[in-house]
N, C-alpha and C positions, 0 to 999 in steps of 0.2 A: 428511553427511560430517564425520568427526572430523579435526581438523587433525593429530592424532598419527598418523593413518593416510594422510593425503594425500601422494602421491608427487610430489616436485618440490621442490628446494631453492630458497629465496629468499635473496638476499644484498643488502648495502647498496652495494657498490662498483659504479661505472659500468664496463661492459665497455669495454676499450680500443679495440675495433674497431667500436663502435656510436656513431652520432651522432644518428640519428632517435629521437625519444621512443618510438615504437612498438617499434623494435628494442631499445632499452635496457630497456624494461619487460617485453618478452616474455622476455628473458634473465634479468633480475633477479627477475621474479615467478614463475619456474618454469612458463612457458607453452610454451616451445619450446627445442629444443637442435639445434645444427647437426650434421649427419652428414657432409656433404661440402659443397663450394662450391655454394651455391644449393639445398641439399637439407636439409630439416628434419624432425625428429620433433616431434609435438605431444603435450604432456602433458595430463592430465585437465582442468585449467581451460580450456585453449585448445580442446580437443575439445568441451567443453560449449558454448562460445561458437559454434564452427563449426556444431554441430548446430542451434542456434537460428537462425543466419543462413540455413542451408539450409532450415529450416522456413518462414521468411518468404519465401524465394525460391520454394519449391514452392507456397505458398499463392497468391502473385501470378501465377505462371505458370499454375497451374490456373484462376485467375480469368479469364485471357484465352484459355481453351480449349486450354491446352497439354496434351500427353500425354507422360508420362515414359517414357523408354526407357533402356537401358544399352548402350553400344557398347564394343567392345574397345579396350584401350589399344594392343595390338600389332596392326598391320595389314599386309597384304601390299602390296608395292610396286606391284603391278599397278593398284590403285585410284588411287594418286597418279600413275602413268604415264598413266592414262586422262584425268585432269584436267590434266596437263601440269606439275604442281607437283613431281614427282620431279626434274625437271631445273631448274626455275626457283627453287626454294627452296634456300638455301645450307646452311651447316654447322649452322644452328640445328636442322635436322631430323636426328634420330639414326637413322642407317641401320645395319642389321646383317644378317647371314645366319643362318638357322636351321640345324639339323643336316642338313637335306636340301639345303642350299645355296641356298635361296630368299631373295631380297631381301625384307627386312622393315623396318618402321619402328616407332618409338614415337610414337603420335599426339600432335602438338602442337596440333592442331585437327581437327575431325571432319566437315568438309563432304563429303569423299569417302565416308566411312563412312555418313553419313546418306542420301546419294543412293543408295548401294548398297542400303541397306535399303528406302528408300521406293519405288524404281523397280519393285520386285516386288510392292508392296502397294497402290499407289495408281494403278491402271490406268484408272480411269474418272473422269470429271469430277465424278461424284456424291460422291467422297471429298474434294473440294476446297472451300474452303481447309482446311488443317490445319497444326498446329505440333507438332513433336516436340522434347523437351528432355531433357537428362541432366545429372547432377552427377557428374563423372568426373575421374580423374587425367589430367594432360597432362604431357608432357616437352618442353621447349624448351631446347636447349643454348645458353643465353645466354652471350655472351662476357664480360659484366661483371655478375655477380650483386651486389646491394647492398641495403642497407636492411632486412635481416632478411627478412620475408615480402613486402616490396614488390616486389622483383625477384628471382625465383628460377628454378631450372631445372625442378624438379618442383613441380607445383601442382595444386590442385583448381579446376575451372572449371564453372560452369553455362553450357552452351552450348545454344542453342535454334535451330531452323531451321524456317521457315515456307514453305509451298508454295502457289502461287496460279495461277489461270488468266488473270489480267489484271494489268496494272500498277496500275490503280485499286484493285483488291482488295489488292494488296501495300501500297500507300500508306496505305490505311485501317487495315490491321492493324499496319503499322509505327508509326503514331501510338498505337495501343493499347499496344504494347510500350514505346514511349517514355514514356507515362504510367505504366505499371506499374513501370518502372525508377525513376522519381522516388518512387513509393510505397515501393519496396523500401529505398531509401536513407534515406528519412525514418523508416520503421519500425525500421531498424537503428541509428538514432541519429546518422547523419551530418548535420552542420549546415552544411557549407560546400561543397556539390557543385553544379556548374553543368554544363549540357550545351553542347558546342561542336561546330561543324561540323569535320569531320576528313577526312584522307586515308584512303582504303580500303586502301592498301598492298597486301600480298600477297593479301589477302582478295578484292580485286576489287570491282566494283560502282560505281555512279555516285553514290550518296548514302550518307553515313555520318555518324554522330554519336558522340562520345565523352562520357562522363560523368566529369568531372574534379573531384577534391577540390583546391581551391586550397590550396597548401602550399609553403612556402619550400624544402622538400627535394625537391620534384618534379623529374623529369627533362624533362617537357614544358613548352614555352613557350606560354602562353595569351595571346591578344590580346583585351582586354576594354575595352568602352566603358561607363563608369559612368553615362553620361547616358541612352543609349537601350537599353542591355542587349545590344548586339552582343557575341557570344562566338565565338571561333574558335580552333582549334589553329593555331600558327604555320605548320604545314605547308600550310594552305590559306587563311590569313588574307589579306585584301586591305585596302588603304588608299586613300583618295581622293587623287589626285595634283593638285596645283595648278600650272597652267602658269606658267612663269617670265616670259613676256612680254618677253623680251630683244629688243633692237633687232637687225635683220638686218645682218650685216656681212660683209665679204669674208673668204674663207678665206686663211690665211697660215701659212707654215711657219717655225718658229723652232727654232734649236739649243737643246737642253735637256740638256746633258751630265750624266749621273749621275742624272737625274730618272726613276726607274723605278716609283715608287708614286704613288698619288693625292695623298697629303699633300705630297710634294715638288713634284709638277706644279702643284697648286693654289697652293702658296706661290710658285713661280716666276712664275706668271702673275698673282698677286694676286687670285685669285677663290676663291669658296667651292667645296667639293667637289661641290655639286649642279650646278655649271657645267662639270663634266668628264664624260667618258665612260670607263668602266672596261671593260677586256676581261678576262674570266675564261675560262680554257681548260680543257675537260674531255675525258676519253675517254668513250666510250659503248659499251654492249653491242650497239648497232644498226649501228655503222659503224666501220671502221678509221681513218676520218679524225678529226682533232681537231675538237671542237665549240667554237666561240668564242661566248661570250655577251657582248653589249654591253649595259651597264646604267649608269644614272646613278652617278656616282662616289661619292656618299654612301651608296649602298645595297649590300647583299650579295645574292648569288644564293641562292634557296631551292631546294635540290636536290630536295625532294619535288615542287614545282611543275614543275621542269625535267624530272624523270622522266616526268611525264604528257605534257609537250609532245613529248619525243623518243620516247616509247613503249618505254623500256628503262632499264636502270641507267646511272647516271653516276658518274664518279669523277675525281679530279684527274689531269690529263694529265701524263705523265712522260717520254714519248719525244721529248724536245726535239731530239735529233740527227736524228730522222726527219722533222722538219717544217721548212719554210722560213719559219715565222712569226717575226716579229721581236719576241721576248718582251721585255716592258717598254715597248714602243713600238707595240703593236698598235692599229689604229684602223679604223673602218668605211669610211673614204674611200679608194677605189682599193685595196682589200685584194685582192692578187693571190696567192692561196694555195689549195691544194687542201684545203679545210676546209668544215665545215658551220657555219651561222651562225644564232643566235637573237637577236632584238632584243627587249629588254624594253620594256614599255609606258611606262616612266618617261622614255624619250627620244623618244617619238613626237611629231612636230610641233615639236620644240624646235630652237632656233637659238642661235648665238653660243656654241657649245660648244668645249671644249678636248679633244683626243683625240690618240692616238698617230698618227704619220705613217707607220708601217710602214717606218721607216728608223732605223737605230741612231743614238741621240742627238738625235732630232728629234720635235717635237710640232706639231700644227696648232691654230690658234685660228680662231674664226669659223665653225665647222662648222654648217651648216643641214641637218637631217635630210631635209626635203622636197626641198631643192635639190641636195644633194651625195651622197645615199646612195639607192641603189635598193632600199629596204626595203619589201616589199609587205605583210608581216604582222608584227604586234607581239604579244607574249605577256606576261602578268603572271607573271614568275618571280622577283620580288623578295621578300625578307624584309621584314615590317613592322617599323618601328622605334618605340621609345618616343616618344610625343608626335605620331605621325603622325595625320592626319585620319581619323576614322571614315568608312567607306564608306557608312554609312547616314545619319548626322546631322552629320558634320563635326567633332564634338568630339574632343579629344585622346585617343588610345588609350593604354592602360596595358599593359605586358608583365609578366605574373606567372607563377609556376611552378605546376605542377599534377601530381597523381598520377592516372593513369587507373584508375577503379574499374569501368568497364563500357563496352561499345561495342555499337552496332547498325549494320547495313549493309543496304542494298538491293542484293542480289547480282545480281539479274536472272537471266539464263540461263547465267552463266559456267560453273557446274558441271553443271547439268542437261543443257545442250547437249553439253558435252564428253564426258559419260558416258552419253549416249544415253537419258536418262530421258524417257519420253513418256506421255501419257494420251490416251484417246479422248474427244473432246468430244461434245456433244449431237447433232451432225450426223454422227457417225461418223468424223470426221477426227482424225488424229494431231497432237498439239501438244506443245510443250516447256513444262513448268511454269516459273514465275518464283519465285525464292527470296529470302527474307530471312534474316538471321543475327543472333543476339543473345547476347552473352557477358558474364559477370561472373566475375571471379576471387575465389573465396571467401576464400582466405588473405590476399590483398591487402586485401579488404574488412575483414577482422578488424583488420589493421594500421591501416587508415585510420580505423576507429572509435576506436582509441586515439589517433591523431593529433588527432582532433576532440574527444576526451573524456579529458583527463588534467590533472593538476596536477604539481607538483614531486615528489610522493610516489608517484605511480603512476597506473594507469588509473582512470577514473571511469565504470564501465560503465553504459550505459542499461539500464533494467530489462528491456527487450525481448530483450537478448542477453547479459545478465550470466550468468556461470557458475553463480552461486547468487543467490538474492534476499535472504537474511538471513544476516548474520554475527554470531555470538554470541561475545563476548570474555568468558571466565570468569576474572576476575582473582583470583589466589591460590587455585588449585584445591585446595590442601591444607586449606583451610577447608571443613568438611563442609557448612555451610549454603550457601556459595557454589556448590560443586560440585553439590549437590542441586538448587538453584534453577535453575541453568543447564541441567542435564540435563532437568528437568521442562519448561522452556520449549522446549528442543530437541525433545523428544518431542512436545509439543503442536503446534508449528508444522510439524514434518516431515510431518504428516498432510495439510497443505494447501499448504505452500511448499517451496522448495528451500533447505536450511539448512546452514550450516557452524557447527560448534561448536569453538572453540579450547579443547581440554581439556588442553593441555600445561601443565606446571609451569614456565613461563618468565616472565620479567619482563613487566610491563605494556607497556613500551616496545617489546619484541619483538613482542608480540601486536598492538599498534597498527600497527607498521611493516608486518607481514605482511598485516594487514587492508587497509592502504592499497594494497599491491601487488596484492592480489586484487581490489580495487575494487568490492566487492559493494555494491549500492545502500543497503541498510538495515543499520545496526549496532546491536546491543544489547550494552550493557556491564553485566555483573553484578559488583558490587563490594561490599566490606564496608561502605564508607561509605554507599552507596546503600541497601543492605538494612537498615542501622541506621535509616533513615528510611522504610522500607517502600516504596522506590522503585527503579526501574531506569532507567538512562540509555538513551535512544533518539536516534539521529542518522542523518543521511544522508551518504553518501560525498561528495557535492558540497558538504557543509557548509551547505546551505540550511536544514536543520532540526536542532535540538538541544534536547531536552527531557527532563525527569525525569517518569516515568510511574509511578503506583501499581502495585504488582505485580498487583493484582486487575484492573486495566484494560489490561494489556499486550496481550491478544488484540485488543481493540477498536481500540486506538490503532495497532497494527501493521497491521491490516486496512485501516484508513482511509488510512494512509500509503502502503501499497503501491498502493492504488487511485488515489491522487493521482499517484503516479509513473507508473503505466500511462497515465493520462489526460493527462499533461502533454506527451506526444510527439505 
């Protein structure tokens, strides 16, 4: 590729609406251009990176016996009605009608489509287990696109779906895919990815893992134990609770005018927040009644955990006038109200607690959960906080940010049962297959590679996914000897490698700045000073190598350098 012909402008200025390094360099380096909110066009350098990412993904999916298919982007609503997600998924799903008036969608994920395909092709147990995968466009109408390619509405995803005749078979294959994902991320050049237990969300299923790049710009909160290696998404993270061992005391009502929040209540009674009971009120999709969650005062409710407990959506309660709850003074002692209640594990067995008295302007002290409250079940619905004790080893937990680069789910029979997929077993009986699901966002992976591999000047592409392998800077192309030497090297290396030649008559500073933004692993500089000594400068984009090489030895030195780069990952 000649730089004079490469489409895509590069510029020095930082885009005003970009903060993440990947977003900044994708725009500055001529990789991507926004078409609409959360929708991007990719220019040639980015497309070349994407092609290499997809090749790595295909190789690893084929290695675990995957079979590639291609499913439609546009799907009939009937399939999503079969699974129940036509009603359960919200405005993220783009619905429309075709010219015949039929309800249609743009696929945001393809569980329904893959079951529709597989249920007519895998009728006998002899076909099982099998995995089908695709690399296909998705559309998810995200309410808050951000970070360039990190959170978009239209995106390319590798989604894979495995089908099994037993849970044990699924678990064995799930581990194979788990290991394959780690290989994909290593081969693509990611250096800071961890796997965490996660919530399956709208996908369903009992077991799920997310692969997270630890990144300060990430939207997900990760709970990490640096001592034992415990990793979890905040949505499902748990911490070890230490009993307070307070002395049992009599319950007592006290006037607390104006004390409606935990800080004020704890200050009034001269206790720490963990000696209080907080009441948080939600509405739910499962009941018209308000849902009151009682939790230790220093903790917050984790809505993802709460959704699993109630089996539906939860949202802040707003119909105050329709409830006789005494807001600001709600407590579990003698709560006489038409409401549902969830007790968090943090207050199980505790005593000498301060809570609301269910009476305007009053609180109770000395509350003993076992003595004073008829609570039969307790659930972990609390968010883990920084410094909480690790559930596995007891060491302090750290809260960090992360970007999801992949996810895997044990779906079970959620989709196959709902959509009537069956196979005939070896005894002639009909059975429902068990499913697994495995996704990687290709564009997001591209962005995260930059997040892990950049300096202040631009991306530092790993050679496995770099748009080109060699970048030749021909300084002062008006000099015949320089232009001729650079062209000869370009012609020689183009037979074996992917090469860019900067053949433009521009200043050396511009050539070097553009080379930094393209981030190509190996750089060759042909200059008048070097040729005067019979040498050519060779360096790597990561600045680990810089040497002057005799012109006659350039092929040998470049070959060795590229092999070293390939073997270093």
